[in-house]
MARZA-575306 format. One record per residue: residue number from 1; chain; x, y, z of N, C-alpha, C, O in turn. Coordinates in steps of 0.02 Angstrom, whole numbers, plus 32768, in hexadecimal, padded with zeros to 4 digits. Last residue first. Example, Ala and Ser with C-alpha at 12.3 -4.5 7.8 and 13.67 -1.06 7.14 Angstrom:
BEGIN
(r 2, "A", (8282, 7F90, 8162), (82AC, 7FCB, 8165), (8285, 8002, 818A), (829E, 8039, 8192))
(r 1, "A", (8294, 7EE4, 8186), (8267, 7F1F, 8186), (8294, 7F5B, 8186), (82C8, 7F5A, 81A7))
This chain:
BEGIN
(r 212, "A", (7EF5, 80F6, 8150), (7ED1, 80DD, 8115), (7EA0, 8113, 80FD), (7E7C, 8108, 80CC))
(r 211, "A", (7F97, 8130, 8184), (7F4D, 8133, 8189), (7F2D, 811B, 8148), (7F45, 8129, 8111))
(r 210, "A", (801E, 813B, 817C), (8002, 80F7, 817D), (7FB5, 80F6, 817E), (7F97, 80C1, 8179))
(r 209, "A", (803E, 81BF, 8187), (804B, 819F, 8146), (8029, 815A, 8142), (801A, 8142, 810B))
(r 208, "A", (8025, 81D5, 820F), (7FFA, 81F4, 81DD), (8001, 81D2, 8198), (7FD0, 81C9, 8175))
(r 207, "A", (8091, 818F, 8249), (804C, 817A, 8256), (801D, 8196, 8221), (7FF1, 8172, 8209))
(r 206, "A", (80FB, 81DC, 821A), (80F8, 8195, 8208), (80B1, 817B, 8211), (8097, 8155, 81E8))
(r 205, "A", (80DA, 8256, 8259), (80DD, 8252, 820F), (80D8, 820A, 81F8), (80B4, 81FB, 81C9))
(r 204, "A", (80E6, 8232, 82DE), (80A5, 8247, 82C5), (80A3, 8244, 8279), (806F, 8233, 825C))
(r 203, "A", (816E, 8217, 82E9), (813F, 81E0, 82F2), (80FA, 81F2, 82D7), (80D8, 81C7, 82BB))
(r 202, "A", (819C, 829A, 82D5), (81AF, 8265, 82A6), (8180, 822A, 82AB), (816C, 820D, 8278))
(r 201, "A", (8163, 82DD, 8344), (814F, 82F0, 8300), (8161, 82BA, 82CD), (813B, 82AE, 829E))
(r 200, "A", (811A, 8292, 83CC), (8159, 829D, 83AB), (8149, 82A8, 8361), (8126, 8280, 8343))
(r 199, "A", (80C0, 8252, 8428), (80C5, 829A, 8420), (810B, 82AC, 8407), (8132, 82CF, 8427))
(r 198, "A", (8072, 81C3, 83E0), (80AB, 81E0, 8403), (80AE, 822B, 83F5), (809F, 8241, 83BE))
(r 197, "A", (7FFD, 81AB, 839B), (800A, 8183, 83D7), (8044, 819E, 8400), (8048, 8192, 843D))
(r 196, "A", (7FA0, 823A, 8368), (7FDD, 8212, 8361), (7FEB, 81EB, 83A0), (7FE6, 8207, 83D7))
(r 195, "A", (7EF3, 8234, 8358), (7F2B, 824C, 837F), (7F67, 821D, 8375), (7F60, 81E0, 8379))
(r 194, "A", (7E8D, 8264, 82CE), (7EA9, 8230, 82F8), (7EE5, 824E, 831D), (7F06, 827B, 8304))
(r 193, "A", (7DF5, 82C0, 82A5), (7E3E, 82B7, 82AC), (7E4E, 8277, 82D2), (7E23, 8258, 82F1))
(r 192, "A", (7D87, 832C, 824C), (7D93, 82ED, 826F), (7DDF, 82E0, 8271), (7E03, 82F3, 8243))
(r 191, "A", (7D90, 83E0, 8267), (7D97, 83A4, 823C), (7D9C, 8365, 8267), (7DB3, 8368, 82A0))
(r 190, "A", (7D6D, 844B, 82BF), (7D7B, 8457, 8278), (7D7A, 8418, 824C), (7D65, 841C, 8212))
(r 189, "A", (7D61, 8435, 8346), (7D29, 8456, 8323), (7D31, 8458, 82D7), (7D01, 8467, 82B3))
(r 188, "A", (7DE2, 83F0, 8363), (7DA1, 83CF, 8366), (7D68, 83F3, 8341), (7D41, 83D1, 8320))
(r 187, "A", (7E58, 8435, 836E), (7E44, 841B, 832C), (7DFC, 8403, 832A), (7DDD, 8402, 82F5))
(r 186, "A", (7E69, 844D, 83F3), (7E5F, 8487, 83C7), (7E44, 8471, 8383), (7E1E, 8495, 8363))
(r 185, "A", (7E7C, 83CB, 8420), (7E44, 83F3, 843B), (7E35, 842E, 840E), (7DFA, 843F, 8403))
(r 184, "A", (7EF1, 83A8, 83DB), (7EB3, 8384, 83CE), (7E77, 83AD, 83E6), (7E44, 83B0, 83C3))
(r 183, "A", (7F51, 83FA, 8415), (7F42, 8402, 83CE), (7EFF, 83E1, 83BE), (7ED8, 83FD, 8397))
(r 182, "A", (7F4A, 83C1, 8496), (7F3C, 8408, 848C), (7F2A, 8416, 8443), (7EFA, 843A, 8435))
(r 181, "A", (7F70, 8339, 8488), (7F2C, 834B, 849C), (7F1A, 8394, 848F), (7EE1, 83A4, 847E))
(r 180, "A", (7FD7, 830D, 83F7), (7FC8, 831C, 843D), (7F82, 8337, 8448), (7F5E, 8348, 8419))
(r 179, "A", (7FCE, 8334, 8363), (8008, 8322, 838A), (7FFB, 8337, 83D3), (8012, 836C, 83E9))
(r 178, "A", (7F50, 82F4, 82FB), (7F62, 8323, 832F), (7F9E, 8308, 8356), (7FA1, 82CE, 8368))
(r 177, "A", (7F2C, 82E7, 8252), (7F4E, 82C5, 828A), (7F64, 82FB, 82BC), (7F87, 832A, 82AA))
(r 176, "A", (7EB0, 82D6, 81D7), (7ED1, 8301, 8209), (7EEF, 82D7, 8241), (7ECF, 82A9, 825B))
(r 175, "A", (7EA6, 82BC, 8129), (7EA3, 829F, 816C), (7ECA, 82CC, 819B), (7EFF, 82E6, 8189))
(r 174, "A", (7E42, 82E9, 8098), (7E7C, 82F0, 80C4), (7E70, 82CB, 8106), (7E37, 82BD, 8119))
(r 173, "A", (7DCB, 82E1, 8057), (7DFC, 82AD, 8048), (7E3B, 82B2, 8073), (7E65, 8285, 8072))
(r 172, "A", (7D81, 8350, 807E), (7D6D, 830F, 8099), (7DA0, 82D8, 808A), (7DA2, 82A5, 80AE))
(r 171, "A", (7DD8, 83E3, 80B0), (7DBF, 83B7, 807B), (7DB4, 8371, 8096), (7DDB, 8359, 80C0))
(r 170, "A", (7DC4, 8482, 80FE), (7DD4, 843B, 8103), (7DB4, 8414, 80CA), (7D7B, 8422, 80B6))
(r 169, "A", (7E09, 8519, 80C4), (7DCD, 84F2, 80D0), (7DDD, 84A8, 80CE), (7E01, 8492, 80A1))
(r 168, "A", (7E79, 858E, 810B), (7E6F, 8553, 80E2), (7E2E, 852F, 80F6), (7E20, 8527, 8131))
(r 167, "A", (7E92, 85F3, 8166), (7E9F, 8601, 8120), (7E90, 85C7, 80F1), (7E9A, 85CD, 80B4))
(r 166, "A", (7E79, 85C9, 81E3), (7E69, 8610, 81D5), (7E72, 8620, 818B), (7E5B, 8654, 8174))
(r 165, "A", (7EAA, 854B, 81E9), (7E63, 8552, 81DB), (7E4D, 859B, 81D3), (7E14, 85A8, 81BE))
(r 164, "A", (7F35, 8567, 8202), (7F1F, 8540, 81C8), (7ED6, 854F, 81B7), (7EC6, 855D, 817D))
(r 163, "A", (7F33, 85AC, 827D), (7F4D, 85CC, 8241), (7F33, 85A9, 8202), (7F1D, 85CA, 81D3))
(r 162, "A", (7EFE, 854D, 82D5), (7EDB, 858C, 82CB), (7EF2, 85AE, 828A), (7EC9, 85C9, 8265))
(r 161, "A", (7F61, 84E7, 82CC), (7F1A, 84D9, 82BB), (7EF7, 851B, 82AA), (7ED5, 851F, 8276))
(r 160, "A", (7FD1, 8529, 82FB), (7FD1, 8510, 82B7), (7F8A, 8501, 829F), (7F79, 850E, 8265))
(r 159, "A", (7FA8, 853F, 837F), (7FB4, 8579, 8353), (7FB6, 8564, 830A), (7FA0, 858A, 82DF))
(r 158, "A", (7FA3, 84BD, 83B5), (7F65, 84E4, 83AC), (7F6F, 851F, 837C), (7F42, 852F, 8355))
(r 157, "A", (8012, 8450, 8357), (8004, 847F, 838D), (7FC1, 84A2, 8381), (7FAA, 84A5, 8348))
(r 156, "A", (801F, 83F9, 82ED), (804C, 83F0, 8326), (803D, 841D, 8361), (8058, 8414, 8397))
(r 155, "A", (7FC9, 839E, 8282), (7FC1, 83DC, 82A7), (7FE8, 83D5, 82E8), (7FD3, 83B0, 8315))
(r 154, "A", (7FE5, 8357, 81E8), (7FF8, 8352, 822F), (7FF4, 8398, 824F), (8017, 83C6, 823A))
(r 153, "A", (7F7D, 8313, 8172), (7F9B, 8351, 8189), (7FA6, 834C, 81D4), (7F78, 833E, 81FB))
(r 152, "A", (7F82, 82AA, 80EA), (7F79, 82AB, 8133), (7F9F, 82E8, 814D), (7FDA, 82F0, 813F))
(r 151, "A", (7F31, 82BB, 804A), (7F69, 82C6, 8078), (7F53, 82BE, 80C1), (7F19, 82CA, 80D2))
(r 150, "A", (7EDB, 82AA, 7FDE), (7EE2, 8273, 800E), (7F1B, 827D, 8040), (7F33, 824D, 805E))
(r 149, "A", (7F39, 8317, 7F74), (7EFC, 82F1, 7F81), (7F0B, 82B9, 7FB3), (7F42, 829D, 7FB2))
(r 148, "A", (7FB5, 8384, 7FC2), (7F9D, 8352, 7F92), (7F58, 8336, 7FA4), (7F41, 833E, 7FDD))
(r 147, "A", (7FC7, 842E, 7FCF), (7FB4, 83F4, 7FF6), (7F97, 83C0, 7FC7), (7F64, 83CD, 7FA6))
(r 146, "A", (7FD7, 849D, 7F85), (8011, 8471, 7F89), (8003, 8432, 7FB2), (802D, 8406, 7FB7))
(r 145, "A", (7F69, 84EA, 7F96), (7F6E, 84C5, 7F56), (7FA9, 8495, 7F56), (7FAD, 8468, 7F2C))
(r 144, "A", (7F7C, 8532, 8007), (7F58, 84F3, 800D), (7F5A, 84CA, 7FCD), (7F4E, 848D, 7FCF))
(r 143, "A", (8000, 8583, 803A), (7FDE, 8578, 7FFA), (7FBD, 8534, 7FFD), (7FDF, 8501, 7FF4))
(r 142, "A", (7FFE, 85ED, 80CD), (800F, 85AF, 80AA), (7FE7, 85AC, 8068), (7FB4, 85CD, 8061))
(r 141, "A", (803B, 866C, 8139), (8013, 8659, 80FF), (802C, 8618, 80E0), (8069, 860E, 80D9))
(r 140, "A", (803E, 8657, 81E8), (8064, 8661, 81AB), (803A, 8647, 8170), (801A, 8613, 8175))
(r 139, "A", (8025, 869C, 828C), (800D, 8678, 8251), (8037, 8689, 8214), (8050, 86C1, 820D))
(r 138, "A", (80A0, 8696, 830F), (8072, 86B9, 82E2), (805F, 868D, 82A7), (8083, 8660, 8293))
(r 137, "A", (80CF, 868E, 83B5), (80C3, 8667, 8378), (808F, 868B, 834E), (8059, 869C, 8366))
(r 136, "A", (814F, 86E2, 8410), (8109, 86D8, 83FF), (8104, 86B3, 83BD), (8131, 86B8, 8392))
(r 135, "A", (81BF, 86E7, 849E), (81AF, 86DE, 8457), (8164, 86DA, 844E), (813E, 86D0, 847D))
(r 134, "A", (81CB, 8706, 8522), (8207, 870B, 84F9), (81FB, 86FD, 84AF), (8228, 8706, 8486))
(r 133, "A", (8190, 873A, 85B5), (8178, 872F, 8571), (81B2, 873B, 8541), (81C8, 8774, 8539))
(r 132, "A", (81B7, 86E9, 8648), (81CD, 871D, 861A), (81B2, 870C, 85D5), (81BD, 86D4, 85BC))
(r 131, "A", (818C, 86C5, 86F4), (8188, 86B9, 86AC), (819F, 86F6, 8685), (819A, 872F, 869C))
(r 130, "A", (81CB, 867F, 8785), (81C0, 86BE, 8761), (81C1, 86B0, 8716), (81F1, 8694, 86FC))
(r 129, "A", (81A5, 8626, 8813), (81AC, 8621, 87CA), (819C, 8665, 87AB), (8166, 8680, 87B5))
(r 128, "A", (81AB, 85CA, 88A2), (81BE, 860B, 8887), (81CB, 8603, 883C), (81F7, 85DD, 8827))
(r 127, "A", (8122, 856D, 88DB), (8161, 856C, 88B7), (816F, 85B1, 8898), (8143, 85CE, 8878))
(r 126, "A", (80A7, 8558, 8918), (80DA, 8580, 893B), (811E, 857F, 891A), (8150, 8590, 893B))
(r 125, "A", (8043, 851C, 88D5), (806E, 84F0, 88FD), (80A6, 8516, 8921), (80D0, 84F8, 8943))
(r 124, "A", (800E, 8586, 888D), (7FE4, 8564, 88BF), (800E, 853A, 88EF), (7FFE, 8536, 892A))
(r 123, "A", (8078, 859C, 8835), (8067, 85CF, 8867), (803E, 85B0, 889F), (8049, 85BF, 88DA))
(r 122, "A", (8071, 8528, 87E8), (80AD, 8535, 8810), (809F, 8569, 8847), (80B6, 8562, 887F))
(r 121, "A", (7FF2, 8538, 87AE), (8000, 84FE, 87D7), (803C, 850B, 8804), (803A, 84FC, 8840))
(r 120, "A", (8003, 85AD, 8764), (7FD1, 85AB, 8799), (7FDF, 8572, 87C9), (7FD8, 8579, 8806))
(r 119, "A", (8066, 8587, 8707), (8073, 85BC, 8738), (8042, 85B9, 8772), (8056, 85C2, 87AC))
(r 118, "A", (8021, 851D, 86C0), (8060, 8513, 86E3), (806C, 8547, 8719), (807A, 8536, 8753))
(r 117, "A", (7FAC, 8500, 867B), (7FA9, 8529, 86B8), (7FE8, 8522, 86E1), (7FE5, 8522, 871F))
(r 116, "A", (7F8C, 850A, 85C8), (7F9D, 84E9, 8607), (7FA0, 851A, 8640), (7F98, 8556, 8636))
(r 115, "A", (7FDC, 8569, 854D), (7FA6, 853B, 855E), (7FBB, 8516, 859D), (7FF5, 8504, 85A6))
(r 114, "A", (8001, 8616, 852D), (8013, 85D4, 8544), (7FD4, 85AB, 8552), (7F9F, 85C6, 8560))
(r 113, "A", (8041, 869C, 84D2), (8005, 8675, 84E2), (801A, 862F, 84F5), (803F, 860F, 84D0))
(r 112, "A", (80C7, 86BF, 84CF), (8096, 86F0, 84E5), (8054, 86CE, 84F9), (8034, 86E1, 852A))
(r 111, "A", (812E, 863A, 8516), (810D, 865D, 84DF), (80DC, 8690, 84FA), (80C9, 868E, 8535))
(r 110, "A", (81B3, 864D, 8592), (8178, 8630, 8574), (815F, 8658, 8537), (8177, 868E, 8529))
(r 109, "A", (8220, 8623, 8614), (8219, 8646, 85D4), (81E2, 8625, 85AB), (81E2, 85E9, 85A1))
(r 108, "A", (8224, 8622, 86B4), (81F8, 8601, 8683), (81F2, 862C, 8644), (81C5, 8655, 863F))
(r 107, "A", (828A, 85F7, 873B), (8280, 8625, 8704), (8257, 8600, 86CE), (8266, 85C7, 86BE))
(r 106, "A", (8278, 85CD, 87E7), (8272, 85BC, 87A0), (8267, 85F9, 8773), (8242, 8627, 8783))
(r 105, "A", (82CD, 8596, 8870), (82B0, 85D2, 8852), (82B1, 85C9, 8805), (82E6, 85BE, 87E8))
(r 104, "A", (82A4, 8506, 88D6), (82CC, 8529, 88A4), (82A6, 8567, 888A), (8269, 856B, 888F))
(r 103, "A", (8251, 84C0, 8928), (827C, 84F2, 8948), (82A7, 8518, 8915), (82CA, 8548, 8928))
(r 102, "A", (820C, 845F, 88E2), (81E7, 849B, 88F3), (8214, 84D1, 8912), (81FF, 850B, 8916))
(r 101, "A", (8227, 83E4, 88A5), (8256, 841C, 889D), (8237, 845F, 88B1), (8248, 8492, 8893))
(r 100, "A", (81C8, 837E, 88AF), (820D, 8370, 88C4), (823B, 83AD, 88C5), (8271, 83AA, 88E2))
(r 99, "A", (8145, 83A8, 8891), (814F, 836C, 88B9), (8195, 8368, 88D6), (819E, 8352, 890F))
(r 98, "A", (8151, 8413, 883B), (8137, 841F, 887E), (8143, 83E4, 88AC), (814B, 83ED, 88E9))
(r 97, "A", (817D, 83D0, 87C7), (81A8, 8401, 87E8), (8192, 840B, 8830), (81BC, 840C, 885E))
(r 96, "A", (810C, 8386, 87A9), (814A, 8363, 87B8), (817C, 8391, 87DC), (81A0, 837C, 8809))
(r 95, "A", (80B2, 83ED, 878D), (80A5, 83C0, 87C5), (80E4, 839C, 87DA), (80F1, 8393, 8816))
(r 94, "A", (80EC, 8422, 871A), (80E5, 844C, 8756), (80DA, 8420, 8794), (80F6, 842E, 87C9))
(r 93, "A", (80DD, 83B6, 86C4), (8120, 83CD, 86D5), (811E, 83F7, 8715), (8149, 83F0, 8741))
(r 92, "A", (8054, 83B3, 86B8), (8076, 837A, 86D9), (80BD, 838D, 86ED), (80D6, 8376, 8721))
(r 91, "A", (803E, 842B, 8675), (8021, 8420, 86B7), (8045, 83E8, 86DC), (8052, 83EE, 8718))
(r 90, "A", (8080, 8415, 85FD), (8098, 844A, 8629), (807D, 8441, 866F), (80A0, 844D, 86A0))
(r 89, "A", (80A8, 8375, 85C2), (8072, 83A1, 85D9), (808F, 83D5, 8609), (80B3, 83C3, 8637))
(r 88, "A", (80DA, 82ED, 8598), (80E4, 832E, 8576), (80AC, 835F, 8584), (8085, 8370, 8557))
(r 87, "A", (8102, 82A0, 8636), (80D7, 82A4, 85FB), (80E2, 82E9, 85DB), (80F1, 8319, 85FE))
(r 86, "A", (816C, 82B5, 868D), (8155, 8270, 8681), (8127, 826B, 8645), (8124, 8237, 8624))
(r 85, "A", (81E4, 832E, 8656), (81A0, 831F, 866C), (818D, 82D7, 865E), (819D, 82BD, 8628))
(r 84, "A", (8289, 8322, 868D), (825C, 8323, 8653), (8217, 830C, 866B), (8212, 82DB, 8690))
(r 83, "A", (8305, 8378, 86E6), (82C7, 8351, 86E8), (82A1, 835A, 86A7), (829A, 8391, 868D))
(r 82, "A", (8380, 83AF, 86C3), (8378, 8392, 8706), (833B, 8364, 8708), (833D, 832F, 8728))
(r 81, "A", (83ED, 83C6, 8642), (83A8, 83B6, 8652), (83A5, 8392, 8695), (83C3, 835D, 869E))
(r 80, "A", (8454, 844A, 8624), (8453, 840A, 8646), (840B, 83FC, 865D), (83F0, 8420, 8686))
(r 79, "A", (8479, 8499, 8585), (8457, 8496, 85C5), (845C, 844F, 85E2), (8466, 841F, 85BE))
(r 78, "A", (84AF, 849E, 8503), (84DA, 84A8, 853D), (84BA, 84A9, 8581), (84DB, 84B8, 85B2))
(r 77, "A", (8468, 847C, 8495), (847B, 84C2, 849B), (849F, 84D2, 84DC), (84AC, 850C, 84EB))
(r 76, "A", (844B, 83F6, 84AB), (8475, 8408, 8472), (8490, 844F, 8478), (84C8, 845D, 8463))
(r 75, "A", (83F1, 8403, 8515), (8432, 83E2, 8520), (8463, 83F6, 84E9), (849D, 8405, 84F6))
(r 74, "A", (8386, 843F, 84D3), (83A6, 8461, 850C), (83EB, 8444, 8518), (841B, 8469, 8524))
(r 73, "A", (8365, 83DC, 8475), (837E, 841D, 845E), (83A2, 8441, 8497), (83D7, 845F, 848C))
(r 72, "A", (833C, 8374, 84CB), (8373, 836A, 849C), (8390, 83AC, 8485), (83CD, 83B4, 8482))
(r 71, "A", (82CF, 83AF, 850E), (830B, 839B, 8533), (8347, 8393, 8505), (837F, 83A7, 8516))
(r 70, "A", (8274, 83BB, 84A5), (828D, 83F8, 84C7), (82CD, 83E8, 84ED), (82FB, 8410, 84EE))
(r 69, "A", (8260, 8333, 848A), (827A, 8360, 8455), (8297, 83A0, 8473), (82CC, 83B7, 845E))
(r 68, "A", (822C, 8301, 8506), (826B, 82EA, 84EB), (8289, 8319, 84B7), (82C5, 8327, 84B9))
(r 67, "A", (81E3, 8385, 8571), (81E4, 8347, 854A), (8227, 833A, 8529), (8256, 8362, 852F))
(r 66, "A", (81EB, 83F1, 85C7), (81A9, 83D3, 85BB), (81AD, 8391, 8597), (817F, 8368, 859D))
(r 65, "A", (826C, 8401, 8645), (8255, 8400, 85FF), (8213, 83DB, 85F8), (8204, 83AC, 861C))
(r 64, "A", (82D4, 8460, 869F), (8299, 8436, 86A8), (8272, 843A, 8667), (825A, 8470, 8653))
(r 63, "A", (837F, 8479, 86BF), (8348, 847B, 868F), (8312, 8449, 86A1), (831F, 840F, 86B1))
(r 62, "A", (83DE, 84E7, 8724), (83C3, 84A4, 871A), (8386, 84A9, 86EC), (835E, 84D7, 86F2))
(r 61, "A", (844A, 8565, 86DB), (840E, 8551, 8700), (83FA, 8509, 86F2), (8405, 84F0, 86BA))
(r 60, "A", (84AD, 858C, 8688), (84C2, 8570, 86C9), (8487, 8556, 86F1), (8490, 8534, 8724))
(r 59, "A", (8475, 85CA, 861F), (8487, 8584, 8615), (84A0, 8563, 8655), (84A8, 8526, 8658))
(r 58, "A", (8465, 864F, 8634), (8431, 8623, 864F), (8441, 85D9, 8645), (841E, 85AF, 8661))
(r 57, "A", (84C5, 8693, 85EE), (84D4, 8682, 8633), (84A1, 8652, 8651), (84AF, 8631, 8683))
(r 56, "A", (848C, 86B5, 8574), (84B5, 8678, 8577), (84C6, 8663, 85BE), (84D3, 8628, 85CA))
(r 55, "A", (83FB, 86FB, 8551), (842A, 86F9, 8589), (844F, 86B6, 858D), (8433, 8684, 85A5))
(r 54, "A", (83B3, 86FE, 84D6), (83B0, 8735, 8506), (83E9, 8735, 8539), (8404, 876A, 854A))
(r 53, "A", (83CB, 8689, 848E), (83D1, 86CA, 846C), (83D7, 8703, 849F), (83FD, 8732, 8493))
(r 52, "A", (83A8, 862C, 84ED), (83ED, 862E, 84D5), (83FB, 8671, 84B4), (8430, 868F, 84BE))
(r 51, "A", (8320, 8647, 84F2), (8349, 8656, 852C), (8393, 8658, 8519), (83B9, 8681, 8534))
(r 50, "A", (82F4, 861D, 8473), (82EA, 8662, 8488), (8318, 8674, 84C2), (8335, 86AB, 84C3))
(r 49, "A", (8310, 8595, 8472), (8332, 85C1, 8443), (832E, 860A, 8459), (835E, 8630, 8453))
(r 48, "A", (82B5, 856E, 84D7), (82FD, 8561, 84DE), (8324, 8591, 84B1), (8353, 85B2, 84C8))
(r 47, "A", (823C, 8590, 849E), (8250, 85B1, 84DC), (829B, 85A8, 84E8), (82BC, 85D6, 8500))
(r 46, "A", (8236, 8538, 8434), (823D, 857F, 8425), (8252, 85A6, 8464), (8276, 85D8, 845E))
(r 45, "A", (821E, 84BF, 8470), (8261, 84CA, 8453), (826C, 8514, 8445), (82A4, 852D, 844A))
(r 44, "A", (81C4, 84D1, 850B), (81C7, 84CC, 84C2), (8210, 84D6, 84AC), (8239, 84F1, 84D1))
(r 43, "A", (81CB, 84E3, 8590), (8191, 84BE, 8579), (818E, 84BB, 852C), (815C, 84A5, 8510))
(r 42, "A", (8244, 84E9, 8609), (823A, 84ED, 85C1), (81FE, 84C3, 85AD), (81FD, 8486, 85B7))
(r 41, "A", (8276, 853F, 8696), (8242, 8512, 867C), (823B, 851E, 8631), (822E, 8556, 861B))
(r 40, "A", (830C, 8545, 86F4), (82E3, 8560, 86BF), (82B2, 852B, 86A6), (82C4, 84F0, 86A2))
(r 39, "A", (8352, 8570, 8797), (833D, 8542, 8762), (8312, 8565, 872E), (82F8, 859B, 873A))
(r 38, "A", (8372, 85D3, 87ED), (8397, 8594, 87F3), (838B, 8567, 87B7), (83B5, 853D, 87A6))
(r 37, "A", (8384, 8687, 87D7), (8362, 8647, 87D3), (8391, 860C, 87DC), (83CE, 8612, 87D5))
(r 36, "A", (83C9, 86FC, 87CE), (838B, 86FE, 87F6), (836A, 86B9, 87FC), (8339, 86B2, 8821))
(r 35, "A", (842F, 86EC, 8777), (8440, 86E7, 87BE), (8402, 86E9, 87EB), (8406, 86D9, 8826))
(r 34, "A", (83FD, 8706, 86F9), (8404, 86C0, 870E), (8410, 86B9, 8759), (83FE, 8687, 8777))
(r 33, "A", (838B, 877A, 86CF), (83C9, 8774, 86F5), (83CE, 872E, 8711), (83A7, 871B, 873D))
(r 32, "A", (8344, 87B5, 863E), (8344, 877C, 866C), (8389, 8776, 868C), (83BB, 876E, 866A))
(r 31, "A", (82E1, 881A, 85E5), (831C, 881E, 8610), (8318, 87E6, 8644), (82EE, 87E8, 8671))
(r 30, "A", (82B3, 87FB, 853C), (82A2, 87F8, 8583), (82E2, 87F9, 85AB), (8315, 87DD, 8596))
(r 29, "A", (826F, 8801, 8497), (82A3, 8813, 84C8), (8288, 8810, 850F), (824E, 8820, 851C))
(r 28, "A", (8237, 8776, 8433), (822D, 87B5, 8455), (8265, 87C2, 8487), (8285, 8794, 849F))
(r 27, "A", (8225, 8725, 8395), (8245, 872A, 83D6), (8240, 8771, 83F1), (8245, 87A2, 83CC))
(r 26, "A", (81A8, 86D7, 8344), (81C6, 8719, 834A), (81E3, 871E, 8390), (81BE, 871B, 83C1))
(r 25, "A", (818D, 864C, 82DB), (819E, 8665, 831E), (81BE, 86AA, 8319), (81EA, 86B5, 82EF))
(r 24, "A", (80FD, 861A, 827B), (8142, 8631, 8280), (814E, 864D, 82C6), (811F, 8662, 82E7))
(r 23, "A", (8095, 85A2, 8225), (80A5, 85CF, 825D), (80EE, 85E4, 8258), (8116, 85C5, 8236))
(r 22, "A", (808B, 854A, 81C2), (8052, 8577, 81CA), (805C, 85A8, 8203), (8031, 85D2, 8210))
(r 21, "A", (80F7, 8503, 8150), (80F2, 8522, 8193), (80BA, 8556, 8196), (80BA, 8586, 8170))
(r 20, "A", (80F0, 847D, 8102), (80CD, 84BC, 80F5), (80C4, 84E0, 8139), (808F, 84DC, 8156))
(r 19, "A", (8147, 83FA, 80C5), (8149, 842C, 80FB), (8129, 846D, 80E4), (8143, 848F, 80B8))
(r 18, "A", (8122, 8353, 80AF), (8120, 8395, 8090), (811B, 83C9, 80C7), (80EF, 83C5, 80F2))
(r 17, "A", (8192, 82D4, 80ED), (8153, 82F9, 80EF), (815A, 833B, 80C9), (8190, 8358, 80C5))
(r 16, "A", (820F, 829E, 80F0), (81D9, 8274, 80D6), (8196, 8296, 80D5), (8165, 8279, 80BF))
(r 15, "A", (8248, 82F0, 8180), (8259, 82C9, 8145), (821F, 829C, 8130), (8202, 8279, 8159))
(r 14, "A", (81F7, 8384, 81AE), (8206, 833E, 81C0), (8214, 8318, 817F), (81F0, 8320, 814E))
(r 13, "A", (8214, 8431, 81DE), (81FF, 83FB, 81B2), (8214, 83B7, 81CB), (823E, 83B1, 81F8))
(r 12, "A", (81DA, 849F, 825E), (8210, 8478, 823F), (81F3, 8440, 8215), (81C0, 8423, 8226))
(r 11, "A", (815E, 84D6, 8280), (8196, 8502, 8270), (81CD, 84DD, 824A), (81EB, 84F8, 821B))
(r 10, "A", (80D7, 8476, 8231), (8100, 848E, 8268), (813A, 84BA, 8250), (8145, 84C2, 8214))
(r 9, "A", (808A, 8433, 81DB), (807F, 847B, 81DE), (80AC, 849D, 8212), (80A7, 84D9, 821C))
(r 8, "A", (80A1, 83AE, 8167), (80AC, 83CA, 81AA), (80A6, 8416, 81A6), (80BB, 8435, 8175))
(r 7, "A", (8050, 8330, 810D), (8061, 8377, 810F), (806B, 838C, 8158), (8041, 837C, 8183))
(r 6, "A", (8066, 829A, 80B2), (805F, 82BB, 80F3), (8076, 8304, 80EE), (80A9, 8313, 80CF))
(r 5, "A", (8015, 8220, 804D), (8040, 825B, 8052), (8031, 8281, 8093), (7FF8, 8286, 80A8))
(r 4, "A", (8011, 8174, 807F), (7FEB, 81B2, 8075), (801B, 81ED, 8079), (8047, 81EE, 80A5))
(r 3, "A", (8069, 80F5, 802A), (8061, 811F, 8065), (803A, 815E, 8052), (8043, 817A, 801C))
(r 2, "A", (801D, 806F, 7FD5), (8043, 80AC, 7FD1), (8034, 80D8, 800E), (7FFB, 80DF, 8022))
(r 1, "A", (802A, 7FC4, 8000), (8000, 8000, 8000), (802C, 803F, 8000), (805B, 8043, 8027))
């Protein structure tokens, strides 16, 4: 059986898939003094890149990461990962921090818009955490004519979902694959979908290609 063509809308492309980025990252300025903190919370790869851009001294901080992809990038860029969330969820990461590391002072570089209640959970548990808005995700124009017939489209984030449907009408021959619960929740009003068994973009592309 021939594999179904796969389209990704994320910032980075994946081998074997058509890359039509529907979002882009704009990095923002912020004054962050590493000496004020013991650790940093990364809930995305873009947050890692943003902090490297702003303050190289922050590489001395312990890293608390939302997932494997973010941990890999943080390690590659010179950070030491102290804890990776048991599940790729900002809420679960906050709970894990509160369970074992409540005495640390946390820096939280984040997007302008966030999903989840990480800050609220940490505040409730008495954990010192200061957030900094260091980037924002914006919609990017795509050419829907480049999407093949019978394509499986991988939606990696709520922002990708919103951007796609703000400029494209869904077709019945396409298949939608959500990378995680947040993307799935945002996708629900727009199209039928399946959730990738793994919250990893490469695994999601392989899953999408195998759909009947």
